[in-house]
NUKOLRO-679114 format. One line per 10 residues: number of its first residue (from 1); their letters; for each residue x, y, z of C-alpha. Coordinates in steps of 0.02 Angstrom, whole numbers, plus 32768, in hexadecimal, padded with zeros to 4 digits. Layout:
N
NUM	A	X:Y:Z ~ ...
REM end
This chain:
540
1	XXXXXXXXXX	2B5B:0E2D:B207 ~ 2AD6:0DAD:B233 ~ 2A4D:0E2E:B211 ~ 2A9D:0E55:B168 ~ 2AA4:0D9D:B136 ~ 29EF:0D84:B16B ~ 29BC:0E1B:B104 ~ 2A1E:0DDB:B06C ~ 29D0:0D2E:B081 ~ 291F:0D74:B082
11	XXXXXXXXXX	293D:0DF0:AFF3 ~ 299A:0D76:AF83 ~ 2914:0CF2:AFA1 ~ 2889:0D6B:AF6E ~ 28E4:0DA4:AED0 ~ 2918:0CF3:AE9F ~ 2868:0CAF:AEBD ~ 281B:0D3C:AE56 ~ 2895:0D1C:ADC7 ~ 2871:0C61:ADC7
21	XXXXXXXXXX	27B5:0C80:ADC8 ~ 27BE:0CFD:AD38 ~ 282C:0C89:ACCF ~ 27B2:0BFA:ACEB ~ 270B:0C53:ACD9 ~ 2729:0CE6:AC62 ~ 27B4:0CAF:ABEC ~ 278C:0C16:AB83 ~ 2820:0C01:AB0C ~ 28C9:0BC4:AB4E
31	XXXXXXXXXX	2921:0C60:AB0C ~ 28A8:0CD3:AB68 ~ 28B3:0C6D:AC09 ~ 2970:0C75:AC01 ~ 296B:0D33:ABEF ~ 28F8:0D46:AC87 ~ 296C:0CD9:ACEF ~ 2A01:0D40:ACB3 ~ 29AB:0DDE:ACF2 ~ 298C:0D87:AD98
41	XXXXXXXXXX	2A46:0D5E:ADAA ~ 2A78:0E12:AD83 ~ 29FB:0E58:AE02 ~ 2A3C:0DE1:AE87 ~ 2AEF:0E1A:AE65 ~ 2AB8:0ED1:AE74 ~ 2A5C:0EB0:AF18 ~ 2AF6:0EC2:AF8C ~ 2B1C:0F6A:AF38 ~ 2A69:0FA9:AF45
51	XXXXXXXXXX	2A5D:0F82:AFFF ~ 2AE3:0FFE:B03F ~ 2AD0:1084:AFB7 ~ 2A15:107E:AF91 ~ 2983:10C8:AFF4 ~ 294C:1072:B094 ~ 28A2:102F:B0C4 ~ 28B2:0FF4:B178 ~ 284D:0F61:B1B8 ~ 2865:0F29:B26E
61	XXXXXXXXXX	285F:0E6B:B266 ~ 28F1:0E36:B2D4 ~ 28D9:0E29:B390 ~ 290E:0EBD:B3F9 ~ 29B1:0EB7:B459 ~ 29B6:0EF4:B50B ~ 2A3B:0F7B:B523 ~ 2AD3:0F3A:B57B ~ 2B35:0FAF:B5EA ~ 2BEE:0FA1:B5C5
71	XXXXXXXXXX	2C66:0FDC:B647 ~ 2CE7:1055:B605 ~ 2D8E:1005:B5E8 ~ 2E35:1058:B5F7 ~ 2EBA:1022:B57C ~ 2F6F:1030:B5AF ~ 300B:0FFF:B552 ~ 30B8:0FFC:B59A ~ 3146:0F8B:B5CF ~ 314D:0F32:B674
81	XXXXXXXXXX	31F0:0EEB:B6B4 ~ 31F1:0E4D:B71C ~ 31C3:0E70:B7CF ~ 31B5:0DFD:B861 ~ 3102:0DCC:B88A ~ 30BB:0E15:B7E8 ~ 3066:0DA6:B764 ~ 302C:0DE6:B6B9 ~ 2FA8:0D81:B65C ~ 2F3D:0D9D:B5BF
91	XXXXXXXXXX	2EA3:0D51:B56E ~ 2E61:0D43:B4BB ~ 2DAE:0D7B:B49F ~ 2D3C:0CF5:B451 ~ 2CF0:0D27:B3A7 ~ 2C3D:0D67:B3AA ~ 2BAD:0D14:B34E ~ 2BB7:0D9B:B2C7 ~ 2C6F:0D74:B2AA ~ 2C4B:0CB8:B2A3
101	XXXXXXXXXX	2BBF:0CD2:B223 ~ 2C2F:0D44:B1BB ~ 2CBC:0CC4:B1BA ~ 2C42:0C38:B18C ~ 2BF9:0C9D:B0FB ~ 2CA6:0CCE:B0BE ~ 2CDD:0C19:B0C1 ~ 2C48:0BE3:B057 ~ 2C63:0C72:AFDB ~ 2D1B:0C44:AFC8
111	XXXXXXXXXX	2CF1:0B8B:AFAC ~ 2C6F:0BAF:AF24 ~ 2CDB:0C31:AECC ~ 2D77:0BC6:AEDE ~ 2D24:0B2E:AE8E ~ 2CEF:0B96:ADF9 ~ 2D9C:0BE3:ADEA ~ 2DE8:0B34:ADEF ~ 2D72:0B00:AD62 ~ 2DA9:0B94:ACF7
121	XXXXXXXXXX	2E60:0B69:AD17 ~ 2E3D:0AB5:ACE3 ~ 2DEB:0AEE:AC40 ~ 2E80:0B60:AC1E ~ 2EF5:0ACC:AC34 ~ 2E8C:0A5E:ABC2 ~ 2E87:0AE6:AB3D ~ 2F43:0B02:AB43 ~ 2F62:0A46:AB2D ~ 2EDF:0A2F:AAA4
131	XXXXXXXXXX	2F09:0A2B:A9EB ~ 2EAE:0A85:A95D ~ 2E2A:0A20:A8FF ~ 2E57:0A03:A848 ~ 2DCA:098B:A814 ~ 2D6E:09DA:A77F ~ 2CBF:09B1:A7BE ~ 2CDA:0A0E:A861 ~ 2D32:0AA1:A80E ~ 2CA5:0AB3:A78F
141	XXXXXXXXXX	2C24:0AB0:A81C ~ 2C7D:0B44:A86E ~ 2C91:0BA5:A7CB ~ 2BD8:0B91:A7A8 ~ 2BB2:0C0D:A834 ~ 2BCA:0CC3:A808 ~ 2C25:0D15:A898 ~ 2C9D:0DA7:A8A1 ~ 2D17:0D40:A908 ~ 2D05:0C84:A906
151	XXXXXXXXXX	2D2F:0C20:A9A4 ~ 2DC7:0BB1:A9B2 ~ 2D9A:0AFA:A990 ~ 2E0D:0A82:A9EE ~ 2E12:09C9:AA18 ~ 2E34:099D:AACE ~ 2E6B:08F7:AB17 ~ 2E1B:0922:ABBF ~ 2D6F:095E:AB87 ~ 2CE0:08DF:AB8D
161	XXXXXXXXXX	2C5E:0944:AB2F ~ 2C5C:09DD:AABC ~ 2C5F:0A81:AB1C ~ 2C82:0B39:AAFE ~ 2CC9:0BB9:AB77 ~ 2D24:0C5E:AB82 ~ 2D04:0D11:AB4D ~ 2CD2:0D2D:AA96 ~ 2D06:0CE9:AA1D ~ 2D20:0C5B:AA9A
171	XXXXXXXXXX	2D61:0BA9:AA8A ~ 2D05:0B09:AA57 ~ 2D52:0A69:AA9E ~ 2D27:09C0:AA4E ~ 2D46:0918:AA9F ~ 2D9A:088A:AA42 ~ 2CFE:0821:AA22 ~ 2C94:08B3:A9E3 ~ 2D23:08E5:A970 ~ 2D18:0838:A91F
181	XXXXXXXXXX	2C5F:0852:A8F1 ~ 2C62:08D8:A869 ~ 2BA8:08BD:A844 ~ 2B80:0915:A8E9 ~ 2BE9:09AF:A8BE ~ 2B58:0A1F:A881 ~ 2AF1:09FE:A91F ~ 2B81:0A10:A99B ~ 2BC9:0AAD:A94C ~ 2B1D:0AFF:A93B
191	XXXXXXXXXX	2AFD:0AE1:A9F5 ~ 2BA5:0B26:AA2E ~ 2B9A:0BBB:A9B8 ~ 2AF2:0BE6:AA05 ~ 2B44:0BE8:AAB2 ~ 2BD0:0C5B:AA75 ~ 2B5B:0CD0:AA18 ~ 2AE9:0CE5:AAB0 ~ 2B7C:0CFC:AB29 ~ 2B42:0C6D:AB9A
201	XXXXXXXXXX	2BEF:0C55:ABE7 ~ 2BF3:0D09:AC26 ~ 2B4C:0CF1:AC7F ~ 2B8B:0C4A:ACC4 ~ 2C19:0CAD:AD16 ~ 2B9E:0D2E:AD5B ~ 2B2E:0CA2:AD9D ~ 2BC2:0C52:ADF7 ~ 2BEF:0CFA:AE46 ~ 2B3A:0D09:AE7E
211	XXXXXXXXXX	2B47:0C5D:AECE ~ 2BE6:0C92:AF29 ~ 2B85:0D23:AF78 ~ 2AE2:0CC6:AF9E ~ 2B1F:0C13:AFB3 ~ 2AB7:0C06:B053 ~ 2A13:0C20:AFF2 ~ 29CB:0B83:AF9E ~ 296A:0BEE:AF21 ~ 2A0E:0C34:AEDE
221	XXXXXXXXXX	2A46:0B83:AEB3 ~ 29A0:0B61:AE5C ~ 29B3:0C01:ADF4 ~ 2A64:0BCA:ADC2 ~ 2A2B:0B1B:AD90 ~ 2993:0B5E:AD31 ~ 2A00:0BDB:ACD4 ~ 2A75:0B50:AC97 ~ 29E3:0AE1:AC5F ~ 2985:0B6F:AC08
231	XXXXXXXXXX	2A27:0BA7:ABB3 ~ 2A3E:0AF8:AB6C ~ 2989:0AF5:AB2E ~ 299F:0BA3:AAE0 ~ 2A3B:0B66:AA85 ~ 29D7:0ACF:AA48 ~ 294D:0B40:AA05 ~ 29CA:0BAD:A9A6 ~ 2A28:0B16:A962 ~ 2987:0ACA:A91E
241	XXXXXXXXXX	297D:0B5A:A8A3 ~ 2A14:0B0E:A84A ~ 2A0A:0A52:A86D ~ 2980:09D2:A852 ~ 2923:09A4:A8F2 ~ 293D:08E9:A8E6 ~ 29F5:08FC:A8BC ~ 2A0D:0973:A94F ~ 29AF:0901:A9C7 ~ 2A15:0868:A993
251	XXXXXXXXXX	2AB7:08CA:A9AE ~ 2A7C:0905:AA59 ~ 2A4E:0854:AA90 ~ 2AF4:0811:AA53 ~ 2B53:0895:AAB6 ~ 2AEC:087B:AB54 ~ 2B12:07C0:AB54 ~ 2BC9:07E2:AB7B ~ 2BC2:0888:ABD8 ~ 2C31:0896:AC73
261	XXXXXXXXXX	2C44:0926:ACF0 ~ 2C98:09C1:ACAA ~ 2CF2:0A4E:AD09 ~ 2C84:0AD2:AD5B ~ 2CC7:0B54:ACE2 ~ 2C55:0B19:AC54 ~ 2BB9:0AB3:AC2F ~ 2BB4:0A18:ABC0 ~ 2B44:0A0F:AB26 ~ 2AE2:0978:AB65
271	XXXXXXXXXX	2AC2:092B:AC0F ~ 2A6B:088B:AC43 ~ 29CC:0886:ACA9 ~ 2922:08DC:ACA4 ~ 296D:097B:AC5A ~ 299E:091B:ABBC ~ 28EE:08D4:ABAB ~ 28A3:0981:ABBB ~ 291A:09C9:AB39 ~ 28F5:093C:AABE
281	XXXXXXXXXX	283A:095C:AAD4 ~ 2852:0A16:AAB0 ~ 28C0:09F0:AA19 ~ 283F:097D:A9CA ~ 27B0:09F9:A9E7 ~ 278D:0A69:A953 ~ 2783:0B06:A9BF ~ 27BD:0BA1:A960 ~ 285E:0BED:A9A4 ~ 2826:0CA1:A985
291	XXXXXXXXXX	2847:0D0F:AA1B ~ 27D0:0D89:AA6F ~ 2839:0E1A:AAB1 ~ 27A1:0E72:AAFC ~ 2784:0DE0:AB72 ~ 283A:0DE0:ABAC ~ 283C:0E9E:ABC4 ~ 279A:0E98:AC29 ~ 27DD:0E09:AC95 ~ 2883:0E62:ACB6
301	XXXXXXXXXX	2827:0F05:ACDE ~ 27B7:0EAB:AD59 ~ 284F:0E56:ADA8 ~ 28A9:0EFF:ADBB ~ 280B:0F4E:AE03 ~ 2803:0EC5:AE86 ~ 28BE:0EC7:AEAB ~ 28C8:0F84:AEC8 ~ 2860:0F8C:AF69 ~ 28AB:0EE7:AFA1
311	XXXXXXXXXX	295B:0F2E:AF94 ~ 2925:0FCB:AFF3 ~ 28DB:0F65:B082 ~ 2946:0F69:B120 ~ 2923:0EE8:B1A5 ~ 2949:0F34:B250 ~ 292F:0F08:B305 ~ 2893:0F3C:B362 ~ 289F:0FE8:B3B5 ~ 28AF:0FEE:B472
321	XXXXXXXXXX	2822:1054:B4C3 ~ 284C:10B2:B564 ~ 27B6:10AE:B5DA ~ 2781:114F:B62F ~ 27C4:115C:B6DC ~ 2861:10F4:B6C1 ~ 2905:1152:B6C7 ~ 2964:115D:B623 ~ 2A07:1101:B612 ~ 2A94:117E:B62A
331	XXXXXXXXXX	2B19:1186:B5A5 ~ 2BBA:1129:B5C3 ~ 2C44:1198:B608 ~ 2CD4:11BA:B592 ~ 2D6A:1149:B59D ~ 2DFB:1188:B602 ~ 2E9A:11AF:B5A0 ~ 2F1D:1129:B5A7 ~ 2FB0:114A:B618 ~ 3058:116B:B5C9
341	XXXXXXXXXX	30C8:10DA:B5A5 ~ 3145:10C4:B62E ~ 31AA:103F:B686 ~ 3160:1009:B72C ~ 31B8:0FA4:B7AE ~ 3117:0F77:B807 ~ 3062:0FB2:B7FD ~ 3035:1038:B87F ~ 2FC3:1008:B90E ~ 2F12:104F:B905
351	XXXXXXXXXX	2EEB:10DB:B981 ~ 2E90:10A9:BA1F ~ 2DDB:10E7:BA32 ~ 2DBB:1175:BAAC ~ 2D8F:1143:BB5B ~ 2CFF:11BD:BB6C ~ 2C63:11A4:BB04 ~ 2C33:1236:BA96 ~ 2B91:128B:BACD ~ 2AFC:1274:BA5D
361	XXXXXXXXXX	2AC3:1311:BA03 ~ 2A27:1363:BA4E ~ 2983:134B:B9F3 ~ 294E:13DC:B983 ~ 28BC:1446:B9C2 ~ 280D:1437:B97E ~ 27E2:14A8:B8EA ~ 2790:154D:B91C ~ 26D5:155D:B91A ~ 2683:15DA:B8A4
371	XXXXXXXXXX	268A:1688:B8EB ~ 271B:1664:B95E ~ 27CA:16A6:B94C ~ 285A:164D:B8FA ~ 28BB:15DD:B96F ~ 2976:15C4:B959 ~ 29C9:1527:B995 ~ 2A7F:1524:B9C7 ~ 2AC7:147C:B9F0 ~ 2B75:143B:BA04
381	XXXXXXXXXX	2BF4:1447:B977 ~ 2BE2:138D:B951 ~ 2B23:139C:B942 ~ 2B36:1432:B8CF ~ 2BAE:13D3:B85F ~ 2B34:1342:B853 ~ 2AA5:13B8:B82D ~ 2B0B:140B:B7A2 ~ 2B38:135F:B75A ~ 2A81:1329:B75E
391	XXXXXXXXXX	2A4D:13CB:B708 ~ 2AD2:13B4:B682 ~ 2A9A:1300:B667 ~ 29E5:1338:B65A ~ 2A16:13B8:B5D6 ~ 2A74:1334:B574 ~ 29DF:12BE:B57B ~ 2969:1349:B543 ~ 29DA:1373:B4AF ~ 29E4:12BA:B483
401	XXXXXXXXXX	2927:12AC:B48B ~ 2914:1341:B418 ~ 298E:12F3:B39B ~ 2930:124D:B3A2 ~ 288A:12A7:B386 ~ 28D1:1302:B2EE ~ 2917:125F:B2AA ~ 2870:1206:B2C1 ~ 2815:1293:B268 ~ 2892:128B:B1D7
411	XXXXXXXXXX	2881:11CD:B1D1 ~ 27C4:11DB:B1CE ~ 27C8:1255:B13C ~ 2843:11E6:B0DE ~ 27D8:114B:B0FE ~ 273F:11A2:B0BA ~ 279D:11D8:B01D ~ 27E7:112A:B005 ~ 273E:10D8:B021 ~ 26F7:1143:AF94
421	XXXXXXXXXX	2789:110E:AF25 ~ 276B:1057:AF52 ~ 26B2:1068:AF29 ~ 26DE:10B5:AE81 ~ 2758:1027:AE5E ~ 26D4:0FA8:AE90 ~ 2657:0FF9:AE18 ~ 26D8:0FF1:AD8D ~ 26FA:0F3A:ADB8 ~ 2640:0F12:ADB1
431	XXXXXXXXXX	2630:0F67:AD08 ~ 26CA:0F08:ACC8 ~ 2681:0E66:AD0B ~ 25DB:0E86:ACB4 ~ 2636:0EAA:AC12 ~ 269D:0E0C:AC28 ~ 25FE:0DA8:AC4B ~ 25AB:0DE7:ABAC ~ 264A:0DC5:AB4A ~ 2650:0D15:AB94
441	XXXXXXXXXX	259B:0CF3:AB63 ~ 25BD:0D30:AAB3 ~ 265A:0CC3:AAAB ~ 25F7:0C2B:AAE6 ~ 2571:0C4B:AA62 ~ 25F4:0C59:A9D8 ~ 264B:0BBD:AA1B ~ 25AA:0B59:AA19 ~ 2586:0B8E:A965 ~ 2638:0B64:A933
451	XXXXXXXXXX	262E:0ABB:A989 ~ 258B:0A91:A932 ~ 25D4:0AC1:A88B ~ 2671:0A5D:A8B1 ~ 260B:09C3:A8E2 ~ 25A6:09D3:A841 ~ 2644:09E4:A7D9 ~ 2693:094E:A830 ~ 25F7:08E6:A814 ~ 25F5:0914:A75B
461	XXXXXXXXXX	26AE:08EE:A74F ~ 2694:0842:A79F ~ 2607:081C:A724 ~ 2671:0851:A690 ~ 2705:07ED:A6CF ~ 2698:0750:A6E0 ~ 2650:076B:A633 ~ 26FE:0782:A5EB ~ 2737:06E1:A63F ~ 26A3:0683:A5F3
471	XXXXXXXXXX	26CA:06C9:A547 ~ 2780:0695:A559 ~ 274D:05E3:A589 ~ 26D9:05D7:A4F3 ~ 2766:0614:A483 ~ 27DB:0591:A4CE ~ 275A:0508:A4AC ~ 2749:0542:A3F9 ~ 2806:0541:A3E1 ~ 2812:048F:A428
481	XXXXXXXXXX	2787:0455:A3B3 ~ 27E0:04A2:A31F ~ 2884:0450:A353 ~ 2830:03A5:A35D ~ 27E0:03BD:A2B0 ~ 2888:03E7:A263 ~ 28C3:0339:A292 ~ 2849:02F4:A20C ~ 2899:02EF:A15B ~ 27F0:030A:A108
491	XXXXXXXXXX	27D0:03A7:A16F ~ 287D:03E7:A144 ~ 285E:03CB:A08B ~ 27B8:0428:A09A ~ 280F:04BB:A0EF ~ 2897:04BD:A069 ~ 2812:04CA:9FE1 ~ 27B5:0554:A03C ~ 2854:05BA:A053 ~ 2887:059E:9F9E
501	XXXXXXXXXX	27DB:05E0:9F69 ~ 27FB:067D:9FD0 ~ 28A6:0694:9F84 ~ 290C:0656:A019 ~ 2987:05C9:9FFB ~ 2996:054F:A08D ~ 29E9:04A5:A096 ~ 29B8:0409:A0F3 ~ 2A57:0412:A15F ~ 2A2A:04C0:A19B
511	XXXXXXXXXX	297C:0487:A1CF ~ 29C5:03F0:A22B ~ 2A3B:0465:A28D ~ 29AC:04DF:A2AF ~ 2943:045B:A30D ~ 29B8:0443:A3A4 ~ 29DA:04FD:A3AC ~ 2920:0520:A3B8 ~ 2913:04A2:A446 ~ 299E:04F9:A4A8
521	XXXXXXXXXX	2951:05A3:A48A ~ 28AA:0561:A4C8 ~ 28FB:0526:A56A ~ 294C:05D1:A583 ~ 28A8:0629:A561 ~ 284D:05BC:A5DF ~ 28CF:05E1:A665 ~ 28B9:069A:A646 ~ 27FC:0682:A657 ~ 2816:062A:A6FE
531	XXXXXXXXXX	2884:06BA:A73D ~ 2803:0739:A706 ~ 277A:06D9:A760 ~ 27E5:06CF:A7FE ~ 2802:078B:A7F9 ~ 2747:07A5:A7E9 ~ 2729:0739:A882 ~ 27B0:0796:A8E6 ~ 2764:083D:A8B6 ~ 26BD:0802:A8FD
REM end
């Protein structure tokens, strides 16, 4: 069991490390990174099945174990009645290191799986106690998304942040404070709908099962945490196709300010800390959300090409080498059959040894020289029995040696064939890696062009916004000047004559009322100019 856990630790670490590296170096968009990490979780879950049923590639890394001779034991079962002078005692064998390791691993797996199951039970209780949401703003935000089956939207007294969970169509739980802010409905619903559409909760369950199997591997925990963070960023990227960036960012910051821990059965929309800062930075970056399936397919193919020989690798103990001249270890004699169950009054006394020592068998004669006749040796009956037993043992050892030689030849042929398969898989992995590298360079070039265009567009937008603010301020000044002029009776009379010449009738009272109205409109126009200038500064 210890060798199996060591092998799983090494294999899961290699697969998890490869998946993390590919998601960081090859995939650039959050959606693509999330897909690579999903493939890593699935491969880790398949690893325990591939180890017993897949091909084997043996590698002797563990130290060799000296063979231990175990004396044959005779098992006997029966009933013993009380007898004078007879004491019956028993002992419990202490667990081996393999059993201790197995119990320790099982305990950790049960704890991790049990915590997740408790989180799912908690979410089920919250959902059962929640009430349907009837606020029009939230209902309209759900109806805006075209889905075959829309999720159930419910308000929970226990939830502290919006979250979604369950198999499709799923459930969206809203906390009390978020429910009272209908202006955040488009952003919150778009985010949770993205989670449901992508099936993020299903992969959260698979990731938790992977943790239950490989809880002893720190890289498995990193893969789980990275999958949750990249899934949130992928949901952000999808939601930004329907909601304005600034509106979405303000909603996310407002949610993060009051986020509390949620059950392990789901992930909250926002979380405080460096992850929130990174998500806000990605949200405010004008990076296109278009996916590149070729990059994801190449990364998953490379990950599978690396995981296949890793799953076939079998870590064994070093082979014991028998030096020439040393006698082979004889096989253990078969166990004696157990005596029949019977009632004993007292154990029988062992027989006394014979008084006369048995004579030693005579030494065998020397082999005949070439050209001489054949010599026959006749010893005592006891010596003949020993000679026959030695000959039978030699025949058994020769047959065993022949079987071992055949097995080694078969293993050698299989290793050569598997080595060729591993080399072919490595060549395919190198080709996939080269393709992924070229795709990554092309993606970086397109991203640089898009970023330059985006910076140019943002700079032009800032200039236009500043120019618009200046024009609005000049218009406000003109309106104030006109309002002040209308306070002069002579100017009003002049305006009345001008309008009468154009065919428009206007009275002095109307012009007097128009002056204060123009002053108020000028103030409103100047406030709008200040807001536009502030937006231009924020965009910079």
